[in-house]
A tleap script that builds the chain and sets N, CA, C and O, in Angstrom:
source leaprc.protein.ff14SB
mol = sequence {
  NMET GLY VAL ASP VAL ILE GLY LEU ASN ILE
  VAL VAL ALA ASP LEU ASN ALA PHE PRO THR
  ARG LEU ALA VAL ASN ALA VAL LYS ALA VAL
  LYS VAL THR SER GLN LYS VAL ARG ASP ASP
  ALA ARG ASN ARG ILE LYS GLY HIE LYS TYR
  LEU PRO ALA TYR PRO TYR SER ILE THR TYR
  ASP VAL LYS VAL THR ALA GLU GLY ILE GLU
  GLY GLU ILE GLY PRO ASP LYS GLY ARG ALA
  GLN GLY PRO LEU GLY ASN ILE ILE GLU TYR
  GLY THR SER LYS ASN ALA PRO ILE PRO HIE
  LEU GLY PRO ALA LEU ASP ALA ASN ALA GLU
  ASP LEU VAL ALA GLY ILE GLU ILE ALA VAL
  HIE GLN ALA CMET
}
set mol.1.N position { 56.853 108.114 127.872 }
set mol.1.CA position { 57.285 107.249 126.803 }
set mol.1.C position { 58.674 107.696 126.363 }
set mol.1.O position { 58.911 108.888 126.166 }
set mol.2.N position { 59.579 106.759 126.212 }
set mol.2.CA position { 60.941 107.075 125.842 }
set mol.2.C position { 61.413 106.175 124.717 }
set mol.2.O position { 60.744 105.211 124.346 }
set mol.3.N position { 62.564 106.504 124.189 }
set mol.3.CA position { 63.171 105.724 123.107 }
set mol.3.C position { 64.522 105.237 123.598 }
set mol.3.O position { 65.346 106.017 124.076 }
set mol.4.N position { 64.729 103.961 123.475 }
set mol.4.CA position { 66.026 103.387 123.806 }
set mol.4.C position { 66.769 103.115 122.503 }
set mol.4.O position { 66.264 102.418 121.624 }
set mol.5.N position { 67.970 103.672 122.389 }
set mol.5.CA position { 68.815 103.426 121.217 }
set mol.5.C position { 69.973 102.559 121.677 }
set mol.5.O position { 70.751 102.932 122.554 }
set mol.6.N position { 70.060 101.402 121.063 }
set mol.6.CA position { 71.102 100.442 121.439 }
set mol.6.C position { 72.110 100.371 120.283 }
set mol.6.O position { 71.721 100.271 119.119 }
set mol.7.N position { 73.379 100.423 120.606 }
set mol.7.CA position { 74.417 100.279 119.595 }
set mol.7.C position { 74.887 101.577 118.985 }
set mol.7.O position { 75.706 101.554 118.066 }
set mol.8.N position { 74.407 102.699 119.456 }
set mol.8.CA position { 74.811 103.980 118.879 }
set mol.8.C position { 76.300 104.235 119.096 }
set mol.8.O position { 76.955 104.818 118.233 }
set mol.9.N position { 76.836 103.812 120.222 }
set mol.9.CA position { 78.268 103.988 120.485 }
set mol.9.C position { 79.109 103.268 119.429 }
set mol.9.O position { 80.169 103.756 119.038 }
set mol.10.N position { 78.641 102.127 118.980 }
set mol.10.CA position { 79.371 101.379 117.951 }
set mol.10.C position { 79.367 102.155 116.638 }
set mol.10.O position { 80.387 102.233 115.953 }
set mol.11.N position { 78.228 102.722 116.293 }
set mol.11.CA position { 78.122 103.509 115.057 }
set mol.11.C position { 79.034 104.733 115.128 }
set mol.11.O position { 79.734 105.040 114.163 }
set mol.12.N position { 79.028 105.418 116.238 }
set mol.12.CA position { 79.872 106.605 116.408 }
set mol.12.C position { 81.354 106.216 116.319 }
set mol.12.O position { 82.138 106.903 115.663 }
set mol.13.N position { 81.725 105.142 116.962 }
set mol.13.CA position { 83.122 104.683 116.911 }
set mol.13.C position { 83.510 104.326 115.480 }
set mol.13.O position { 84.619 104.629 115.040 }
set mol.14.N position { 82.595 103.678 114.751 }
set mol.14.CA position { 82.875 103.307 113.367 }
set mol.14.C position { 83.046 104.553 112.501 }
set mol.14.O position { 83.938 104.598 111.653 }
set mol.15.N position { 82.210 105.553 112.703 }
set mol.15.CA position { 82.338 106.804 111.948 }
set mol.15.C position { 83.643 107.522 112.289 }
set mol.15.O position { 84.268 108.118 111.412 }
set mol.16.N position { 84.051 107.470 113.539 }
set mol.16.CA position { 85.313 108.097 113.935 }
set mol.16.C position { 86.513 107.401 113.312 }
set mol.16.O position { 87.535 108.041 113.065 }
set mol.17.N position { 86.408 106.105 113.054 }
set mol.17.CA position { 87.514 105.340 112.467 }
set mol.17.C position { 87.574 105.494 110.950 }
set mol.17.O position { 88.571 105.115 110.335 }
set mol.18.N position { 86.520 106.047 110.332 }
set mol.18.CA position { 86.457 106.170 108.874 }
set mol.18.C position { 87.667 106.891 108.279 }
set mol.18.O position { 88.252 106.382 107.323 }
set mol.19.N position { 88.069 108.062 108.806 }
set mol.19.CA position { 89.219 108.747 108.193 }
set mol.19.C position { 90.495 107.910 108.214 }
set mol.19.O position { 91.268 107.939 107.256 }
set mol.20.N position { 90.719 107.177 109.277 }
set mol.20.CA position { 91.928 106.354 109.374 }
set mol.20.C position { 91.879 105.231 108.347 }
set mol.20.O position { 92.853 104.989 107.634 }
set mol.21.N position { 90.736 104.545 108.277 }
set mol.21.CA position { 90.594 103.450 107.309 }
set mol.21.C position { 90.728 103.975 105.883 }
set mol.21.O position { 91.368 103.346 105.041 }
set mol.22.N position { 90.122 105.133 105.617 }
set mol.22.CA position { 90.204 105.714 104.279 }
set mol.22.C position { 91.654 106.042 103.931 }
set mol.22.O position { 92.101 105.754 102.820 }
set mol.23.N position { 92.385 106.634 104.855 }
set mol.23.CA position { 93.782 106.994 104.601 }
set mol.23.C position { 94.621 105.753 104.294 }
set mol.23.O position { 95.412 105.752 103.351 }
set mol.24.N position { 94.448 104.711 105.081 }
set mol.24.CA position { 95.211 103.471 104.869 }
set mol.24.C position { 94.895 102.898 103.490 }
set mol.24.O position { 95.802 102.516 102.751 }
set mol.25.N position { 93.616 102.836 103.145 }
set mol.25.CA position { 93.217 102.268 101.859 }
set mol.25.C position { 93.629 103.154 100.688 }
set mol.25.O position { 93.986 102.645 99.625 }
set mol.26.N position { 93.586 104.459 100.867 }
set mol.26.CA position { 93.990 105.372 99.798 }
set mol.26.C position { 95.494 105.271 99.546 }
set mol.26.O position { 95.933 105.341 98.398 }
set mol.27.N position { 96.279 105.109 100.599 }
set mol.27.CA position { 97.727 104.915 100.425 }
set mol.27.C position { 97.973 103.642 99.628 }
set mol.27.O position { 98.825 103.621 98.739 }
set mol.28.N position { 97.241 102.590 99.935 }
set mol.28.CA position { 97.375 101.341 99.173 }
set mol.28.C position { 97.044 101.563 97.706 }
set mol.28.O position { 97.744 101.055 96.829 }
set mol.29.N position { 95.989 102.313 97.431 }
set mol.29.CA position { 95.582 102.577 96.047 }
set mol.29.C position { 96.671 103.336 95.291 }
set mol.29.O position { 96.983 103.000 94.149 }
set mol.30.N position { 97.247 104.350 95.918 }
set mol.30.CA position { 98.308 105.129 95.274 }
set mol.30.C position { 99.546 104.258 95.076 }
set mol.30.O position { 100.210 104.351 94.044 }
set mol.31.N position { 99.859 103.423 96.045 }
set mol.31.CA position { 101.029 102.544 95.931 }
set mol.31.C position { 100.857 101.550 94.782 }
set mol.31.O position { 101.769 101.372 93.974 }
set mol.32.N position { 99.706 100.912 94.706 }
set mol.32.CA position { 99.465 99.929 93.646 }
set mol.32.C position { 99.529 100.596 92.272 }
set mol.32.O position { 100.144 100.056 91.351 }
set mol.33.N position { 98.908 101.749 92.127 }
set mol.33.CA position { 98.935 102.437 90.838 }
set mol.33.C position { 100.347 102.905 90.508 }
set mol.33.O position { 100.758 102.836 89.349 }
set mol.34.N position { 101.090 103.375 91.489 }
set mol.34.CA position { 102.473 103.801 91.251 }
set mol.34.C position { 103.323 102.634 90.761 }
set mol.34.O position { 104.144 102.801 89.859 }
set mol.35.N position { 103.132 101.469 91.341 }
set mol.35.CA position { 103.853 100.272 90.893 }
set mol.35.C position { 103.503 99.948 89.440 }
set mol.35.O position { 104.377 99.617 88.639 }
set mol.36.N position { 102.210 100.046 89.111 }
set mol.36.CA position { 101.767 99.747 87.744 }
set mol.36.C position { 102.344 100.742 86.746 }
set mol.36.O position { 102.762 100.356 85.654 }
set mol.37.N position { 102.370 102.017 87.112 }
set mol.37.CA position { 102.942 103.030 86.220 }
set mol.37.C position { 104.432 102.765 86.033 }
set mol.37.O position { 104.941 102.817 84.913 }
set mol.38.N position { 105.131 102.481 87.131 }
set mol.38.CA position { 106.567 102.174 87.036 }
set mol.38.C position { 106.804 100.995 86.097 }
set mol.38.O position { 107.643 101.072 85.199 }
set mol.39.N position { 106.070 99.910 86.302 }
set mol.39.CA position { 106.257 98.709 85.487 }
set mol.39.C position { 105.903 98.961 84.025 }
set mol.39.O position { 106.591 98.479 83.125 }
set mol.40.N position { 104.836 99.714 83.788 }
set mol.40.CA position { 104.420 100.048 82.427 }
set mol.40.C position { 105.499 100.895 81.748 }
set mol.40.O position { 105.863 100.629 80.602 }
set mol.41.N position { 106.008 101.903 82.441 }
set mol.41.CA position { 107.060 102.758 81.869 }
set mol.41.C position { 108.311 101.939 81.565 }
set mol.41.O position { 108.927 102.109 80.514 }
set mol.42.N position { 108.681 101.059 82.478 }
set mol.42.CA position { 109.854 100.200 82.234 }
set mol.42.C position { 109.657 99.348 80.988 }
set mol.42.O position { 110.563 99.226 80.163 }
set mol.43.N position { 108.465 98.755 80.852 }
set mol.43.CA position { 108.192 97.904 79.693 }
set mol.43.C position { 108.191 98.694 78.395 }
set mol.43.O position { 108.601 98.172 77.358 }
set mol.44.N position { 107.742 99.937 78.429 }
set mol.44.CA position { 107.701 100.768 77.228 }
set mol.44.C position { 109.094 101.161 76.744 }
set mol.44.O position { 109.275 101.432 75.557 }
set mol.45.N position { 110.082 101.198 77.639 }
set mol.45.CA position { 111.412 101.669 77.265 }
set mol.45.C position { 112.438 100.532 77.162 }
set mol.45.O position { 113.558 100.751 76.700 }
set mol.46.N position { 112.066 99.338 77.585 }
set mol.46.CA position { 112.990 98.189 77.508 }
set mol.46.C position { 113.338 97.874 76.060 }
set mol.46.O position { 112.554 98.100 75.139 }
set mol.47.N position { 114.558 97.338 75.897 }
set mol.47.CA position { 114.975 96.851 74.595 }
set mol.47.C position { 115.725 97.849 73.737 }
set mol.47.O position { 116.138 97.518 72.626 }
set mol.48.N position { 115.909 99.062 74.230 }
set mol.48.CA position { 116.676 100.035 73.456 }
set mol.48.C position { 118.170 99.739 73.632 }
set mol.48.O position { 118.676 99.647 74.751 }
set mol.49.N position { 118.851 99.594 72.508 }
set mol.49.CA position { 120.252 99.182 72.484 }
set mol.49.C position { 121.153 100.016 73.394 }
set mol.49.O position { 122.013 99.470 74.085 }
set mol.50.N position { 120.963 101.308 73.395 }
set mol.50.CA position { 121.854 102.194 74.146 }
set mol.50.C position { 121.334 102.555 75.543 }
set mol.50.O position { 121.921 103.388 76.233 }
set mol.51.N position { 120.241 101.928 75.947 }
set mol.51.CA position { 119.653 102.232 77.253 }
set mol.51.C position { 119.408 100.966 78.080 }
set mol.51.O position { 118.312 100.782 78.610 }
set mol.52.N position { 120.398 100.105 78.196 }
set mol.52.CA position { 120.144 98.834 78.881 }
set mol.52.C position { 119.821 98.981 80.367 }
set mol.52.O position { 119.054 98.184 80.906 }
set mol.53.N position { 120.384 99.971 81.030 }
set mol.53.CA position { 120.172 100.131 82.481 }
set mol.53.C position { 119.035 101.098 82.796 }
set mol.53.O position { 118.502 101.092 83.906 }
set mol.54.N position { 118.664 101.927 81.826 }
set mol.54.CA position { 117.691 102.977 82.107 }
set mol.54.C position { 116.362 102.465 82.663 }
set mol.54.O position { 115.872 103.033 83.640 }
set mol.55.N position { 115.755 101.423 82.094 }
set mol.55.CA position { 114.457 100.982 82.639 }
set mol.55.C position { 114.501 100.684 84.140 }
set mol.55.O position { 113.523 100.902 84.855 }
set mol.56.N position { 115.626 100.193 84.596 }
set mol.56.CA position { 115.753 99.825 86.022 }
set mol.56.C position { 116.025 101.030 86.919 }
set mol.56.O position { 116.047 100.913 88.144 }
set mol.57.N position { 116.232 102.189 86.290 }
set mol.57.CA position { 116.391 103.407 87.086 }
set mol.57.C position { 115.021 103.994 87.442 }
set mol.57.O position { 114.923 104.866 88.306 }
set mol.58.N position { 113.976 103.520 86.783 }
set mol.58.CA position { 112.628 104.035 87.034 }
set mol.58.C position { 112.096 103.402 88.318 }
set mol.58.O position { 111.953 102.183 88.416 }
set mol.59.N position { 111.809 104.252 89.290 }
set mol.59.CA position { 111.346 103.798 90.595 }
set mol.59.C position { 110.085 104.573 90.972 }
set mol.59.O position { 109.608 105.416 90.213 }
set mol.60.N position { 109.569 104.278 92.128 }
set mol.60.CA position { 108.435 105.043 92.638 }
set mol.60.C position { 108.584 105.212 94.142 }
set mol.60.O position { 109.288 104.452 94.806 }
set mol.61.N position { 107.909 106.220 94.657 }
set mol.61.CA position { 107.888 106.486 96.096 }
set mol.61.C position { 106.514 107.049 96.430 }
set mol.61.O position { 105.969 107.862 95.684 }
set mol.62.N position { 105.966 106.618 97.539 }
set mol.62.CA position { 104.672 107.122 97.996 }
set mol.62.C position { 104.887 107.814 99.328 }
set mol.62.O position { 105.485 107.253 100.246 }
set mol.63.N position { 104.387 109.049 99.424 }
set mol.63.CA position { 104.530 109.830 100.648 }
set mol.63.C position { 103.176 110.364 101.076 }
set mol.63.O position { 102.349 110.746 100.249 }
set mol.64.N position { 102.968 110.382 102.375 }
set mol.64.CA position { 101.771 110.999 102.941 }
set mol.64.C position { 102.206 112.344 103.503 }
set mol.64.O position { 103.088 112.414 104.359 }
set mol.65.N position { 101.582 113.409 103.016 }
set mol.65.CA position { 101.924 114.755 103.460 }
set mol.65.C position { 100.673 115.413 104.052 }
set mol.65.O position { 99.594 114.821 104.063 }
set mol.66.N position { 100.833 116.612 104.530 }
set mol.66.CA position { 99.691 117.349 105.070 }
set mol.66.C position { 98.665 117.648 103.985 }
set mol.66.O position { 97.477 117.796 104.274 }
set mol.67.N position { 99.121 117.738 102.735 }
set mol.67.CA position { 98.222 118.029 101.624 }
set mol.67.C position { 97.528 116.785 101.080 }
set mol.67.O position { 96.497 116.898 100.417 }
set mol.68.N position { 98.068 115.615 101.346 }
set mol.68.CA position { 97.464 114.393 100.825 }
set mol.68.C position { 98.495 113.300 100.620 }
set mol.68.O position { 99.502 113.234 101.325 }
set mol.69.N position { 98.231 112.448 99.652 }
set mol.69.CA position { 99.088 111.311 99.346 }
set mol.69.C position { 99.731 111.576 97.992 }
set mol.69.O position { 99.051 111.918 97.024 }
set mol.70.N position { 101.051 111.414 97.935 }
set mol.70.CA position { 101.783 111.675 96.699 }
set mol.70.C position { 102.439 110.398 96.216 }
set mol.70.O position { 103.076 109.683 96.989 }
set mol.71.N position { 102.281 110.120 94.941 }
set mol.71.CA position { 103.011 109.040 94.301 }
set mol.71.C position { 103.954 109.652 93.288 }
set mol.71.O position { 103.510 110.321 92.355 }
set mol.72.N position { 105.242 109.435 93.456 }
set mol.72.CA position { 106.235 109.993 92.536 }
set mol.72.C position { 106.885 108.845 91.790 }
set mol.72.O position { 107.469 107.947 92.396 }
set mol.73.N position { 106.780 108.882 90.457 }
set mol.73.CA position { 107.319 107.832 89.620 }
set mol.73.C position { 108.267 108.465 88.615 }
set mol.73.O position { 107.927 109.466 87.985 }
set mol.74.N position { 109.445 107.893 88.460 }
set mol.74.CA position { 110.383 108.418 87.472 }
set mol.74.C position { 111.760 107.862 87.684 }
set mol.74.O position { 111.987 107.072 88.599 }
set mol.75.N position { 112.690 108.274 86.835 }
set mol.75.CA position { 114.053 107.772 86.949 }
set mol.75.C position { 114.759 108.337 88.181 }
set mol.75.O position { 114.669 109.527 88.483 }
set mol.76.N position { 115.449 107.469 88.865 }
set mol.76.CA position { 116.268 107.848 90.008 }
set mol.76.C position { 117.619 108.284 89.451 }
set mol.76.O position { 118.357 107.469 88.897 }
set mol.77.N position { 117.940 109.552 89.594 }
set mol.77.CA position { 119.167 110.092 89.018 }
set mol.77.C position { 120.431 109.490 89.636 }
set mol.77.O position { 121.524 109.655 89.094 }
set mol.78.N position { 120.290 108.805 90.751 }
set mol.78.CA position { 121.426 108.144 91.379 }
set mol.78.C position { 121.705 106.757 90.820 }
set mol.78.O position { 122.703 106.134 91.183 }
set mol.79.N position { 120.844 106.270 89.949 }
set mol.79.CA position { 121.024 104.944 89.347 }
set mol.79.C position { 121.597 105.086 87.938 }
set mol.79.O position { 121.548 106.155 87.329 }
set mol.80.N position { 122.137 103.985 87.445 }
set mol.80.CA position { 122.739 103.988 86.111 }
set mol.80.C position { 121.735 104.473 85.079 }
set mol.80.O position { 120.608 103.982 85.023 }
set mol.81.N position { 122.137 105.422 84.275 }
set mol.81.CA position { 121.376 106.049 83.203 }
set mol.81.C position { 120.151 106.831 83.685 }
set mol.81.O position { 119.410 107.371 82.863 }
set mol.82.N position { 119.928 106.901 84.972 }
set mol.82.CA position { 118.802 107.666 85.519 }
set mol.82.C position { 118.798 109.130 85.129 }
set mol.82.O position { 117.732 109.679 84.850 }
set mol.83.N position { 119.967 109.793 85.098 }
set mol.83.CA position { 119.973 111.214 84.720 }
set mol.83.C position { 119.514 111.479 83.282 }
set mol.83.O position { 119.300 112.633 82.911 }
set mol.84.N position { 119.361 110.438 82.477 }
set mol.84.CA position { 118.934 110.619 81.087 }
set mol.84.C position { 117.415 110.733 80.935 }
set mol.84.O position { 116.916 110.932 79.828 }
set mol.85.N position { 116.688 110.608 82.034 }
set mol.85.CA position { 115.227 110.545 81.973 }
set mol.85.C position { 114.566 111.636 81.166 }
set mol.85.O position { 113.769 111.337 80.277 }
set mol.86.N position { 114.867 112.894 81.444 }
set mol.86.CA position { 114.231 114.007 80.716 }
set mol.86.C position { 114.598 113.985 79.241 }
set mol.86.O position { 113.755 114.249 78.382 }
set mol.87.N position { 115.848 113.674 78.948 }
set mol.87.CA position { 116.298 113.626 77.550 }
set mol.87.C position { 115.554 112.528 76.801 }
set mol.87.O position { 115.117 112.725 75.667 }
set mol.88.N position { 115.415 111.376 77.441 }
set mol.88.CA position { 114.734 110.257 76.784 }
set mol.88.C position { 113.247 110.573 76.581 }
set mol.88.O position { 112.714 110.385 75.488 }
set mol.89.N position { 112.597 111.042 77.616 }
set mol.89.CA position { 111.151 111.308 77.546 }
set mol.89.C position { 110.812 112.428 76.560 }
set mol.89.O position { 109.871 112.300 75.777 }
set mol.90.N position { 111.573 113.523 76.594 }
set mol.90.CA position { 111.218 114.709 75.811 }
set mol.90.C position { 112.105 114.949 74.589 }
set mol.90.O position { 111.767 115.768 73.734 }
set mol.91.N position { 113.227 114.247 74.497 }
set mol.91.CA position { 114.123 114.403 73.366 }
set mol.91.C position { 114.949 115.681 73.445 }
set mol.91.O position { 114.839 116.465 74.388 }
set mol.92.N position { 115.766 115.860 72.436 }
set mol.92.CA position { 116.594 117.062 72.305 }
set mol.92.C position { 116.538 117.499 70.847 }
set mol.92.O position { 115.810 116.911 70.047 }
set mol.93.N position { 117.294 118.516 70.506 }
set mol.93.CA position { 117.323 118.952 69.108 }
set mol.93.C position { 117.961 117.889 68.211 }
set mol.93.O position { 117.780 117.911 66.994 }
set mol.94.N position { 118.707 116.960 68.812 }
set mol.94.CA position { 119.392 115.919 68.029 }
set mol.94.C position { 118.839 114.518 68.257 }
set mol.94.O position { 119.177 113.592 67.520 }
set mol.95.N position { 118.000 114.356 69.262 }
set mol.95.CA position { 117.450 113.036 69.575 }
set mol.95.C position { 115.934 113.120 69.704 }
set mol.95.O position { 115.402 113.960 70.430 }
set mol.96.N position { 115.264 112.251 69.001 }
set mol.96.CA position { 113.802 112.213 69.079 }
set mol.96.C position { 113.378 111.744 70.469 }
set mol.96.O position { 114.085 110.955 71.097 }
set mol.97.N position { 112.238 112.219 70.951 }
set mol.97.CA position { 111.754 111.754 72.253 }
set mol.97.C position { 111.286 110.296 72.179 }
set mol.97.O position { 110.857 109.812 71.131 }
set mol.98.N position { 111.382 109.629 73.303 }
set mol.98.CA position { 110.833 108.279 73.440 }
set mol.98.C position { 109.878 108.347 74.634 }
set mol.98.O position { 110.256 107.991 75.750 }
set mol.99.N position { 108.649 108.798 74.405 }
set mol.99.CA position { 107.694 108.919 75.509 }
set mol.99.C position { 107.402 107.551 76.129 }
set mol.99.O position { 107.044 106.599 75.435 }
set mol.100.N position { 107.562 107.481 77.430 }
set mol.100.CA position { 107.285 106.227 78.143 }
set mol.100.C position { 106.664 106.506 79.506 }
set mol.100.O position { 105.787 105.762 79.946 }
set mol.101.N position { 107.101 107.559 80.176 }
set mol.101.CA position { 106.536 107.897 81.483 }
set mol.101.C position { 105.143 108.508 81.346 }
set mol.101.O position { 104.210 108.088 82.030 }
set mol.102.N position { 105.004 109.489 80.474 }
set mol.102.CA position { 103.703 110.122 80.261 }
set mol.102.C position { 102.643 109.129 79.792 }
set mol.102.O position { 101.550 109.080 80.358 }
set mol.103.N position { 102.952 108.334 78.761 }
set mol.103.CA position { 101.969 107.344 78.319 }
set mol.103.C position { 101.631 106.303 79.390 }
set mol.103.O position { 100.488 105.854 79.477 }
set mol.104.N position { 102.605 105.924 80.193 }
set mol.104.CA position { 102.339 104.963 81.269 }
set mol.104.C position { 101.406 105.566 82.310 }
set mol.104.O position { 100.508 104.892 82.814 }
set mol.105.N position { 101.621 106.828 82.625 }
set mol.105.CA position { 100.741 107.508 83.578 }
set mol.105.C position { 99.326 107.622 83.010 }
set mol.105.O position { 98.348 107.355 83.708 }
set mol.106.N position { 99.226 108.017 81.752 }
set mol.106.CA position { 97.912 108.133 81.112 }
set mol.106.C position { 97.179 106.789 81.094 }
set mol.106.O position { 95.978 106.721 81.357 }
set mol.107.N position { 97.909 105.738 80.786 }
set mol.107.CA position { 97.300 104.413 80.679 }
set mol.107.C position { 96.788 103.887 82.016 }
set mol.107.O position { 95.906 103.028 82.045 }
set mol.108.N position { 97.326 104.388 83.112 }
set mol.108.CA position { 96.955 103.874 84.436 }
set mol.108.C position { 96.149 104.859 85.273 }
set mol.108.O position { 95.874 104.589 86.442 }
set mol.109.N position { 95.770 105.987 84.703 }
set mol.109.CA position { 95.031 107.007 85.462 }
set mol.109.C position { 93.686 106.481 85.958 }
set mol.109.O position { 93.300 106.745 87.096 }
set mol.110.N position { 92.979 105.748 85.121 }
set mol.110.CA position { 91.682 105.213 85.533 }
set mol.110.C position { 91.828 104.204 86.666 }
set mol.110.O position { 90.933 104.064 87.499 }
set mol.111.N position { 92.957 103.504 86.693 }
set mol.111.CA position { 93.213 102.543 87.766 }
set mol.111.C position { 93.297 103.256 89.115 }
set mol.111.O position { 92.828 102.736 90.127 }
set mol.112.N position { 93.893 104.440 89.125 }
set mol.112.CA position { 93.969 105.203 90.370 }
set mol.112.C position { 92.579 105.631 90.821 }
set mol.112.O position { 92.250 105.527 92.003 }
set mol.113.N position { 91.774 106.104 89.902 }
set mol.113.CA position { 90.405 106.510 90.247 }
set mol.113.C position { 89.642 105.314 90.812 }
set mol.113.O position { 88.961 105.435 91.831 }
set mol.114.N position { 89.755 104.166 90.155 }
set mol.114.CA position { 89.070 102.960 90.639 }
set mol.114.C position { 89.588 102.562 92.014 }
set mol.114.O position { 88.811 102.156 92.878 }
set mol.115.N position { 90.898 102.674 92.221 }
set mol.115.CA position { 91.485 102.334 93.522 }
set mol.115.C position { 90.990 103.236 94.635 }
set mol.115.O position { 90.731 102.771 95.745 }
set mol.116.N position { 90.858 104.514 94.351 }
set mol.116.CA position { 90.353 105.449 95.362 }
set mol.116.C position { 88.882 105.160 95.652 }
set mol.116.O position { 88.445 105.230 96.801 }
set mol.117.N position { 88.121 104.836 94.608 }
set mol.117.CA position { 86.712 104.483 94.834 }
set mol.117.C position { 86.599 103.241 95.715 }
set mol.117.O position { 85.751 103.182 96.606 }
set mol.118.N position { 87.443 102.264 95.469 }
set mol.118.CA position { 87.460 101.058 96.308 }
set mol.118.C position { 87.859 101.408 97.739 }
set mol.118.O position { 87.285 100.891 98.698 }
set mol.119.N position { 88.852 102.295 97.872 }
set mol.119.CA position { 89.316 102.701 99.208 }
set mol.119.C position { 88.181 103.349 99.999 }
set mol.119.O position { 88.022 103.082 101.190 }
set mol.120.N position { 87.402 104.190 99.346 }
set mol.120.CA position { 86.272 104.837 100.030 }
set mol.120.C position { 85.229 103.797 100.421 }
set mol.120.O position { 84.709 103.810 101.537 }
set mol.121.N position { 84.931 102.896 99.486 }
set mol.121.CA position { 83.918 101.865 99.763 }
set mol.121.C position { 84.351 100.972 100.926 }
set mol.121.O position { 83.544 100.647 101.798 }
set mol.122.N position { 85.631 100.575 100.938 }
set mol.122.CA position { 86.127 99.685 101.987 }
set mol.122.C position { 86.196 100.391 103.336 }
set mol.122.O position { 86.092 99.750 104.382 }
set mol.123.N position { 86.370 101.689 103.314 }
set mol.123.CA position { 86.471 102.436 104.582 }
set mol.123.C position { 85.114 102.626 105.243 }
set mol.123.O position { 85.034 102.910 106.438 }
set mol.124.N position { 84.059 102.471 104.474 }
set mol.124.CA position { 82.716 102.712 105.007 }
set mol.124.C position { 82.274 101.581 105.919 }
set mol.124.O position { 81.167 101.618 106.456 }
savepdb mol mol.pdb
quit
């Protein structure tokens, strides 16, 4: 008496593809959340009389490294008013801080968790 298993090769192939699908979906999740944080930070800082170009200096970049996926959001120092980012966010002894990057990141943190959960579910 024997057992015939049909379709096992398909299951094995699907399991082997899981890491690739997960990586692709996780990159999408980090990218979408990075865009949301960028847009939220821009909206929080728009309208300041002396910072007309600063909101548009806020950009994002997503990189895949050996350690994982990185989303970097913040002012591009090569753009107009971009070098003012730290001064604006944290203030100085003469200028009050205008927090916009930190609050934007906090407001969108749950979105990243949800995106990663979706990425895992879709990869299965």
